[in-house]
KEZAMAR-216332 format. One record per atom (N, C-alpha, C): x, y, z; residue in one letter. Coordinates in steps of 0.001 Angstrom, whole numbers, plus 500000, padded with zeros to 6 digits. Atoms other than C-alpha are relative to their C-alpha. Layout:
<nodes>
XYZA/...
</nodes>
This chain:
<nodes>
499303499000501000M/109170153436721717M/499161500881499189M/500707498990500743V/107559156558720392V/500548500458498585V/499643499797501047S/107566156833716701S/499756501335499529S/500178498544500617A/107809159981714538A/498768500016499718A/501430499946500298A/104338159256713403A/499237500304501179A/500558499812498617D/103129159090716920D/500175501401500612D/499701498596499763R/104949162474717457R/499198500864499633R/500869499274500727A/103129163901714729A/498568500137500437A/501453500079499595K/099619162939715901K/499760500701501083K/500206499636498705S/100246164012719265S/501312500641500582S/498854499315499582P/103016166848719491P/500215500244501343P/499853499419498660T/102086168176722942T/500058498889500982T/499870501427498909K/102118164563724482K/501222499333499876K/498881500924500236T/105361163332723273T/501219501087500018T/498965499406499797S/108539164743724790S/500902499012500695S/499137500739499521V/111848163206725839V/499750500289501683V/500053499511498870W/111116165269728852W/498683499475500962W/501351500616499432L/107754163515729869L/500093498367500230L/500128501373499762E/106887160094731250E/501382499261500459E/498888500795499573N/110483159703732796N/501173499385498812N/499141500361501206K/112240159351729225K/501148500384500277K/498660499443499902A/114988161519730025A/501016499231500742A/499237500773498947E/116290159035732568E/500365498744499484E/499401500996500450R/116707156464730197R/501261499742499544R/498653500176500631G/120080154779729536G/501116500444500775G/499067499284499125R/121841156484732545R/500823498782500661R/499449501063499663R/123055153018733912R/500021498847498927R/499739500906501190P/124887150498731837P/499088498770500262P/500904501384500111G/123095147096731056G/500729499133499120G/499397501117500983A/123828143933729237A/499701500495498680A/500200499625501251G/124409144539725763G/500493501425499457G/499708498350500665Q/125409148360725742Q/501395499957499841Q/498424499967500200P/128716149216724296P/500884500512501308P/499203499349498760D/131489149783726869D/500570501134499370D/499622498697500305G/132345153425727381G/498966501084499300G/500987499338500420L/129302154621725928L/498804500394501029L/500862499354499356D/126928156906727648D/499191500718499181D/500760499021500633R/124228159392726952R/500617501456499858R/499462498744500198D/126270162424727660D/500954499873498997D/499261499982501279K/128802161208724967K/499187500057498954K/500969500157501220I/126019160726722630I/499474501384499982I/500462498443500130I/124696164248723454I/500938500747499463I/499040499094500233D/127805165829723075D/500444499627498221D/499768500183501279A/128690164026719730A/498865500245499108A/501033499561500554T/125206164817718361T/500158501603499883T/499839498592499822V/125915168589719190V/501070500384498928V/499103499823500980R/129109168434717136R/499492499462498723R/500486500206501421L/127417166857714246L/498940500917499340L/500894498961500231L/124692169331714313L/500560501293499537L/499240498748500227D/127010172375714362D/500714499516498765D/499236500024501300A/129133170897711439A/498914499566498531A/500904500400501326E/126192169601709079E/498397500404500084E/501268499715499881G/123029171007710586G/498904498694500364G/501055500892499982A/119700169137711241A/499622499214499175A/500569500731500870A/118515168309708084A/500980499010499385A/499049501118500611K/121824166104707239K/500222498957501264K/499571500860498583F/121743164583711011F/499255498683499585F/500517501370500062S/121262160821711125S/500197499187501297S/499594500969499328M/121385158113713535M/501223499302499380M/499197500623500534R/123750156325711388R/501341500697499924R/498787499224499688K/126401159167711116K/500112500375501261K/499440500044498701L/126236159414714647L/500553499008500671L/499430501052499574A/126858155992715199A/501477499835499479A/498654499836500660A/129855156362712862A/500907500972500641A/499362499247499230E/131038159099714770E/500752499649501260E/499652500787498713L/131084157309717949L/500597498514499777L/499483501667499956N/132135153856716367N/499449499085500641N/500733500805499610V/129411151958717336V/498832499690499117V/501286500383500692T/126235150205715865T/498979501053499903T/501200498970499782A/123291152588715065A/498951499428500954A/500903500615499195M/121081150118716974M/500512500126501614M/499493499937498909S/123268150511719930S/499525501464500644S/500339498649499350L/122209154166720574L/498717500033500370L/501255500123499470Y/118616153115721073Y/499933499266501272Y/499959500302498471W/119673151625724535W/499751501515500738W/499988498759499224Y/119656155430725419Y/499101500922499709Y/500983498971500407V/117100157132723443V/498840499262499090V/501176500593500780D/113659156065721837D/500249500262498511D/499886499346501204T/113977158312718747T/500978500847499745T/499315498828500489K/116103160577716799K/499527501278500744K/500769498711499438D/113570163500717820D/500318500214501444D/499483499974498593D/114573162543721396D/501222500341500499D/498442499582500086L/118160163096720957L/499977501292499530L/500090498532500439L/117550166328719071L/499516500915501368L/500271499368498878E/115557167306722168E/500944500214500992E/499120499833499004L/118317166511724505L/501140500870499700L/499018498932500408A/121004168240722346A/499454501251500187A/500582498776500041L/118776171306722087L/500198500556501707L/500098499558498617D/118453171565726123D/501435499932500317D/498380500201499523S/122294170511726377S/500816501531499500S/499149498818500366V/123299173821724580V/499568501300500673V/500339498925499144F/121053175922726727F/500724500273501161F/499388499762498777G/123253175187729532G/501565500131499944G/498531499480500299T/126475176338728019T/500313501315500191T/499711498545499759F/126310180161728828F/499414500181501711F/500330499891498785T/126072181330732509T/498939501085500052T/501072499016499745L/122826182917733554L/500313500916501181L/499776498849499028P/123034186180735340P/499176499793501027P/500879499826498881E/121825186554738970E/498851500700499964E/501137498990499979V/118237187923738608V/499249500038501100V/500942499780499056G/115626189105740912G/500619500343501472G/499101499788498785T/118412189898743592T/500497501510500217T/499232498628499992G/119645193405742797G/499086501148499886G/501231498887499937G/116355195622742657G/499977500469498645G/500569499355501078A/114812197641739924A/501407500638498947A/498983499573500451A/118278199396739143A/500823498921499069A/499049500990500633D/119906196042737938D/499261499209498517D/500587500792500984W/117306194633735483W/500324500316498740W/499660499817501362R/118484196532732532R/501272499084499469R/498805500536500517D/121982195040732589D/499685498493500016D/500492501326500070Q/120430191492733423Q/499283499713498740Q/500876500171501540L/118064191936730266L/501026499842498889L/498884500081500966R/121268192678728298R/500737498628499997R/499167501196499887A/123180189527729566A/499163499031499391A/500906501076500435L/120292187236728941L/499872500326498397L/500043499511501615A/119732188866725342A/501230499456499194A/498883500161500592S/123369188612724498S/500337498511500181S/499734501628499884G/123709184889725820G/499234499254498926G/500986500439501097Y/120601184015723704Y/500414500424498555Y/499500499821501298R/122046185653720610R/501128499127499666R/498648500643500231A/125413183996721093A/499728498476499582A/500371501448500229L/123726180560721455L/499392499730498695L/500625500181501323L/121754180939718110L/501036500184498965L/498815499716501362V/125016182103716119V/500627498774500280V/499210500859499749R/126968179390717715R/499514498778499360R/500650501390500453H/124497176596716755H/498738500542499208H/501226499812500993P/122259177489713846P/498880499078499978P/500775500650499958W/120511174672714129W/498754500003501031W/500877499679499046V/118879175625717061V/498631500600500013V/501031499047500229S/116435178235715869S/498771499166499322S/501008500689500446A/114501175658713991A/499429499190500922A/500539501037499157L/114290173042716750L/499100500594501168L/500782499221498858I/113187175710719508I/498201499742499742I/501523500388500373G/109810175769717590G/499304498688499746G/500171501309500486T/109889172248716695T/499449498988501358T/500122500777498773F/109865170640720402F/499217501077501019F/500548499034498678L/108177171698723774L/501076500785500696L/498928499437499424N/111635172620724800N/499949500289501609N/500398500117498689I/110889171628728306I/501081499654501001I/498893500815499155G/114336170351729632G/500335500853501124G/499555498979498739P/116063171914732748P/500872501180499690P/498954498864500282H/118561174108731109H/499135501125499546H/501117499119500641S/115781175607728787S/499380500590500994S/500851499511498937M/113550176063731794M/500835501018500843M/499476499000499114A/115972177836733734A/500191501235499396A/499932498658500969F/116725180392730769F/498802500465500340F/501609499472500111S/112690180769730665S/499842500674501489S/500393499446498817H/112360181370734480H/501013501479500279H/499281498732499931A/115324183852734491A/499460501158499191A/500950498875501107V/113686185850731299V/498754500432500888V/501368499622499540Q/110297185915733321Q/500376500755501068Q/499594499072498919K/112232187313736620K/500087501131499641K/499651498701500672V/113930189859734707V/498752500946499729V/501255499403500671I/110726190891732684I/498985500636501411I/500864499322498736R/108818191209736373R/500804501028500504R/499325498942499469D/111607193332737754D/500093501338499063D/500025498594500822T/111189195872734993T/498721500981500501T/501244498917499606G/107945197394736570G/498925499824499076G/501057500092500624L/105916196550733656L/498780499237500623L/501365500544499758P/102103195717734462P/500191498515499780P/500227501396500228P/101282192002734620P/499413499772498609P/500684500284501218D/099260192449731447D/500754500409498859D/498894499661500949G/102333193795729749G/501090499190500062G/498883500592499593Q/104858191502730839Q/500498498940498775Q/499802500677501065M/104663188812728102M/499931500905498763M/499750499204501302G/104513191562725361G/501467500333500150G/498608499379499849G/107711193066726729G/501095498780499811G/498959501154500279L/109210189542726732L/500173499647498536L/499984500345501454A/108249188819723209A/500820501193499216A/499362499012500732A/109387192344722098A/501384499663500186A/498636500276499852V/112929191551723360V/500611498712499368V/499401501091500393F/113421187937722877F/499705499367498510F/500435500279501469Q/111760187584719481Q/500660500854499362Q/498991499337500842F/113896190281718288F/501398499247500053F/498560500686499849V/117034188542719604V/499830498349499132V/500049501341500672Y/115825185287718040Y/500113500218498429Y/499865499454501149G/115340186970714811G/501363500385499499G/498738499468500245F/118612188788714993F/501133498890500171F/498943501049500289G/120712185696716010G/499803498941498865G/500314501003501367T/118969183301713363T/500622500611498965T/499423499509501281I/119989185581710489I/501646500098500186I/498661499914499985E/123377186287712108E/500607498676499800E/499344501231500224G/124024182508712522G/499984499422498641G/499847500417501420H/123107181701708984H/500726500425499020H/499072499292500999F/124950184412707467F/501630499573500321F/498617500722499373V/128164182999709657V/500078498854499113V/499726501275500801Q/127496179536708274Q/500120500041498765Q/499607499718501534R/127201180634704672R/501200500443499753R/498608499678500166C/130318182540704861C/500985498870500237C/499298501137499747A/131864179575706384A/500105499071498665A/500223500933501066S/130523177194703585S/500811500531498626S/499390499303501274A/131810179772701024A/501428499800500052A/498564499894499802G/135442179652702500G/500348501518499947G/499521498413500213L/135424183288702887L/499632500466501526L/500197499423498686S/135712185486706075S/498260500936499603S/501351499192500417Q/132299187595706823Q/500328501347499118Q/499566499094500672D/133916190627705482D/500125500001498612D/499822500138501346E/135061189124702298E/498751499813498957E/501554500337500590Y/131391187703701584Y/499275501106499835Y/500667498886500233F/130056190961702245F/500433500905498775F/499290499146500939R/132367193077700113R/499519499353498461R/500455500586501366Q/131543190345697153Q/498620499993499846Q/501531499958500174A/127830190431697743A/499629501491499628A/500686498592499984M/127515194191698012M/500739500333498280M/499504499697501229G/129933194450694957G/499083499431498642G/500873500700501109T/127792192006692780T/498647500914499850T/501407499286499932I/124770193889693714I/500151501624499276I/499580498453500570S/126341197500692875S/500052499911498356S/499721500305501598E/126937196150689214E/498920499807499374E/500944500235500857Q/123629195318688430Q/498730501402500134Q/500263498773500082P/121803198469687176P/498211500021500806P/501497499894499516E/118109197317688514E/500181500147501440E/499942499975498328F/119607197025692169F/500652501323500414F/498999499023499437K/122171199899692184K/499411501175500641K/500634498937499462K/119788202755692745K/499310499542501418K/500962500635498707D/117558200810695580D/501326500065500883D/499135500483498854F/120926199924697438F/500678501294500292F/499418498586499949E/122276203825697246E/499888500216501661E/500521499427498824H/120409204559700242H/500424499025501078H/499799501027499005A/121134201303702211A/501705500059500136A/498574499758499817T/124998202042701516T/500253501127500775T/499819498701499341E/124626205674702834E/499609499431501650E/500093500742498780L/122925203853706176L/501233499581500702L/498857500781499479M/125704201520706581M/501411501091500370M/498669498934499930E/128368204433706202E/499766500741501513E/500537499084498760A/126478206510708888A/499920499022501186A/499913500768498897R/126282203653711249R/501437499522500520R/498844500382499485G/129983202976711427G/500331498777500036G/499565501427499801G/132098200157712218G/500972499470498763G/499126500428500966E/135281198701710225E/499671498639499482E/500333501232500679T/134005195320709673T/498560499716500349T/501526500645500020V/130690193253709434V/499801499728501384V/500425500156498627E/130928192196712968E/499904501190501057E/500186498930499304E/131555195655714485E/498706500635499511E/501121499423500276M/128708196980712541M/498752499332500701M/501049500614499360R/126443194194713908R/499871500230501353R/499812499741498674E/127733194780717159E/499100501380500308E/500549498619499920R/126374198533716737R/498438499930499962R/501383500033500080D/123162197518715466D/499133499272501217D/500786500585498911F/122282195032718324F/499922500626501082F/499922499452499002A/123458197008721070A/498877501317499775A/500786498634500231F/121362200292719586F/498571499368500133F/501453500747499866A/118206197824719206A/499618499840501503A/500229500200498590L/118556196635722660L/499775501356500886L/500394498730499299D/118863200264723933D/498780500428499597D/501357499611500404L/115635201052722154L/498750499180500647L/501011500961499286L/113791198088723694L/500004500133501399L/499969499592498828V/115053199022727117V/499024501349500231V/500624498625500017A/113842202568726481A/498530500021499957A/501729500279499858G/110330201365725390G/499696499375501021G/500684500709498898I/110059199206728186I/499956501042501484I/499803499016498990E/111072202309730806E/498619500767499642E/500921499170500263A/108723204434728734A/498466499497500544A/501320500743499644M/105659201743729319M/499755499965501279M/500338500181498630V/106444201393732895V/499511501260500475V/500257498793499455E/106241205284733326E/498304500356499612E/501369500005500496R/102974205220731293R/498809499332500905R/500885500463499231S/101383202884733419S/499796500375501335S/499909499595498570A/102488204282736768A/498814501555500027A/501007498884499914R/100415207459735443R/498301499836500061R/501510500129500231T/097108205778734760T/499421499112501293T/
</nodes>
């Protein structure tokens, strides 16, 4: 069994996807609870993480959710971290990847937008994911399928090899930040028992009542009005679409520049 201390000492060598650990518990054995399997455990883990976040997640709470003993879970995983890795990869399998690398250069823009939109939706739907992406190696099959699709699309843009990782970072680190902030905002609104629009109006109203902030937010208010959109979600969609258009245009410009040199 790999302990949390062992993982901390050697984070690059400890992963549920290494040393065949991902296959553990696939077949029932003596002493294992009836009706319990790894897929059910992972599904319940995702539900708990969605409801409470990673900080409040525990094997004891998971066992209560499944109506089993906490020790019975260790037939299927060595540690809680292994289970979090499995849950992380499972949610990467919940959106359909576009067919990439088959439509020629004219299709990479739509494919890039589809991948970016799917990644954003994942981060918003599961706010706990953003922290775990940087915590684990994230080398499960679904995560790697997403990574390969992204790399293929970036190659299809026509960017030179020395610029492809930069192009990938520009798009998907933007999406990571956008989706993470959006997911936390949605979560905060839900915790407050308010819609996004209600929360936004209350927050902006509170700020505008403070003399030290009122002047600073006048320009921000003008920008938001110019952006348009009747709801927070509409405004956010406009921002995301426009930002992606800027990134696509930037990639096109860099491709043209590299062709001239």
